[in-house]
C-alpha positions in Angstrom: 91.2 132.3 92.7 87.5 132.9 93.3 86.6 136.5 94.0 85.1 137.2 97.4 81.4 138.2 97.1 80.3 141.4 98.8 76.7 142.8 99.3 76.8 146.6 99.5 73.8 148.5 100.8 74.1 152.2 100.1 72.4 155.0 98.2 74.3 155.7 95.0 74.5 158.7 92.8 72.4 160.6 91.8 71.0 160.4 95.4 72.1 163.6 97.1 74.0 161.9 99.9 77.6 162.1 101.0 77.6 158.4 101.5 76.3 157.9 97.9 79.3 159.9 96.7 81.7 158.0 99.0 80.3 154.6 97.7 80.8 155.8 94.1 84.5 156.4 95.0 85.3 153.3 97.0 83.4 150.6 95.1 85.7 150.7 92.0 88.7 150.4 94.4 87.3 147.3 96.1 86.5 145.8 92.7 90.0 146.4 91.5 91.2 144.6 94.7 89.3 141.4 93.6 85.9 141.8 95.2 82.7 140.9 93.3 80.2 143.4 94.5 76.4 143.4 94.3 74.9 146.8 95.1 71.5 146.9 96.8 69.6 150.1 96.6 66.0 151.4 97.2 65.2 151.9 93.5 67.7 150.5 91.0 68.1 152.3 87.7 66.7 150.7 84.6 68.5 147.6 83.5 72.0 148.7 82.6 74.0 145.6 83.0 75.5 146.6 86.3 75.4 144.8 89.6 72.8 147.2 91.0 69.7 145.4 92.5 66.6 146.3 94.4 67.2 145.6 98.1 64.2 143.2 98.0 66.4 140.9 95.9 69.0 140.5 98.7 67.2 137.9 100.7 66.8 135.3 97.9 70.2 136.1 96.4 71.9 135.6 99.8 70.0 132.4 100.5 70.9 131.0 97.0 74.6 131.9 97.2 75.6 133.5 100.5 77.8 136.6 100.4 81.2 136.6 102.2 80.5 140.0 103.6 77.5 142.4 103.8 78.2 146.1 104.2 75.6 148.7 105.3 76.4 152.3 104.7 73.8 153.8 107.0 73.3 157.5 107.4 70.6 159.7 108.9 69.0 160.9 105.6 65.9 159.4 104.1 68.0 157.7 101.4 69.1 155.1 103.9 65.6 154.2 105.4 65.2 151.1 103.1 68.2 149.3 104.7 66.7 148.8 108.2 64.7 145.8 107.2 67.8 144.0 106.0 70.2 144.6 108.9 69.1 141.4 110.6 68.9 139.3 107.4 
């Protein structure tokens, strides 16, 4: 069975956001349920082999191989500002 592909927009730790902490908790659970998840953040960490990408990569990645679902974890802190441009993508 092919894993469903999920694009996840959210700040991630160490960003000081409750949503970042929530995402850190829920993403492993979704992956254990069979989802293949690409995380899209404002500034990804240095290459570490994880599925964390700069949000600017979303458009071409989605056009090349569309995601089955896109999730935006939007809050009212500045850590979420980068997402607005992608909500209509």
